[in-house]
N, C-alpha and C positions, 0 to 999 in steps of 0.2 A: 602830881606825884613826882617825887625825887628819884633820880637815877638809882640810888641805893635801895629803893623800895620795890623796884620792878622784879628782881629775882624772887622775892617772897610772894609777890602777887601772882607771878607766873606759876610758881610751884603750887600755890593754892588752887589755881584754876586747873592745872594738870591733875592734881589729886581729885578734884571734883569730876573731871572728865573720866578719870580712871574708876572712881566710885560708880558713876553712871553706867560705864561699860559693864561693870560687875552686875549691877541691877538689871541691865538689859539682857545679859547672858543668863542670869537666873530666871528671869521672866520668860525668856525665849525657851529655856529648858522646860519650864512648866507647861507652856503651850504645846511643845513637842510631845511631852508625856501624855497630855490629854488626847492629842491626835493619835498617838501610838495605841492608847487604850481603846479608842474608838475603832481604829483600823484593825486591831486584833479581834474585837468583837465582830466586826463585819467579816473578817476572814473565815470565821468559824460558823457564820450564819448560813445554814443549808438552804434557807428559804430564798436567798438572793441568787437569781439565776444568771445574771449577766452584769457587765460593767456599769451599765446605765442604772440598774437597780442598786448596785453597791455605792455608786457615787451619790445617788439620791438619798440613800439611807445614811451615808456618812455625813452629808450636809444636815440632814434631819437631826442626827445625834449631836452634831456640833452645835446646832441652834438650840437644842434642848439642854445642853450641858450647863450647869449652874455657874461655872467659873470661866468657861472658854472665852466668851466675848469680853468679860471683865478683864481677863489677863491680856487680851489683845489691845484693849483700850489703855491699860497700864503701860504695856510695851510701847505703844505709840507715844504716850506722854513722856516716857523716859527718853525715847529717841529724839523727840522734839527738844526736850530740856538739854540733852547732851549736845545737840547741834548748836543751840544757843550758847552754851558754855564754851564749846569749841571755837565759835566765832569770837567770843570775848578773849579766849586764850590767844588766838592768832592776832587779834588787835593789840593786846598787851605786848606780845613778842615784837610786833612791827613798831609799836611806839618806842619800845626799848631800843631797837636797832636804830631808829631815827635819832633818838636822843644821844646814843653813843656816837653816831656820825657827827651830829652837831657839836658835841664836846671835842671830838678829834679835830674838827674844822677850826674850832676856837683855839685849840692848842697850837695848831699849825699856823694860824694867823699871828698868834703871840710870838711864836718862834721866828716867823718871817720878819715881824716888826723888830724883834731883838737883834736879828742879824743885819738889819738895814742901817 
């Protein structure tokens, strides 16, 4: 990759990380909404007498919810993909920094040779 190509490649990776952050936030919000619905249902259930019963019922309702575990899996996949993309972003940034330093070193050598 040429030095001039790095800013575009870095920007694309930053955009991808940002997009994944948005997807993670949206999916996390969906998970929290499901949990809030279940917590609300439990709060008004007069048949539940103590915290142990409420916790057990909460888990039972989460297990039975058609989308809860699917959303949890999607969230996990987005987080994994985001981390992978972020690693690539850091790698490109570091490669760009090294390449710039190498170019500066080459320029300094040329200037030193010209002054000798």
